[in-house]
N, C-alpha and C positions, 0 to 999 in steps of 0.2 A: 879450498883452504886459503886462509888469509895470511898475509906476510907481515902485517903490522897492526897495531891497535887502531890506527886511523882507518885502515881499510875495513877492519871488522866493525867499526862504529858507523860507517857510512850509512846515512839515512835512518839511523836508529831512533826510536821514540824514547828509549830510556837505556842508560848504560848500567850494568850490574858489575860492580867490582867485587870479585869473589876470591881474590888472591892478594898476597902481599909482595909479589914479585916486583922488583925495582922498575922494570920497563912499564908497568901499569901504575905503580904508586907515584912515579915521577912524570906522569903525563902533564903536558901543558894544557890547562883547561881552555884557554883562548884558542889554541891551535886545533884541538880536537873538537871544539865547539863549532868550527867551520864545516865539519863533516857530518854532524848529526842533524836529524830532523827537528829534534827538540832537546833543549839543554836540561836534561833530567838525569841524575845519577843516584844510585843507591849503593852506598859503601858498606858492603857486608863484612868488612874486616877492620873498619875504623882506621884505615891506612892513609887517608887523605886529610888535608887541613881544610876544614869546612869553610873558613873565611875566604880562602884563596878561590875556591870554586864558586862561592856565592858572589864574590866581587866580580867574577868573570861572567856573571849572568846565569849561573846554573841553579836549578832547584835541587839542592843537595839534601839527601836523607841518609842516615846511618842507623844500622841495627844496634840496639842496646845503648845508644848514646842518649842521655836525658835531654829533653826539650828545654830550651831556655825561653825566657819571656819574649825575646826578640823573634825567636823561631815561631812561637805561638802567634805573635802579631803578624809575621810574614804569611803564615798559613791562613790566618784570618782574613787577610786582604783578598785571598782567592775564594773565600766562601761567601755565600749569601749574595751572589751577583756582584761581588766587589764591595759590598757595604760593610764587610768585616764580621767580627764575632757578635753573637748575641741572638741570632734568629735561627741557629742550626738546630736540628733535632737533637734530642738528648743522646749523648755518646758520640756525636759527630767527630770530635777531635780524637777520641780514643781509637776510632777506626782508621785514622789517617796514618798511623805508624809513627815510629820514632824519628827524630831528626838529629 
């Protein structure tokens, strides 16, 4: 049993936010970023401020939130060996999920 969000997140490859409880919604992305293996979070409740998490170095994704041009470009930098968008197989962006 974990006693804090930080202890539960220790060495996690991805965090899943599935509640709107204040103790999780108000996490400090820089502080919890020191405990995880990779700074990746999926916000299943749209309870976080995406810009705050991205500025702290997190790969932030949210369910049901439309993708912006900046998000598509950010995802694109991770595709095609870092060369960006343009050489992905058809439908590659559609399978990456919402941000």
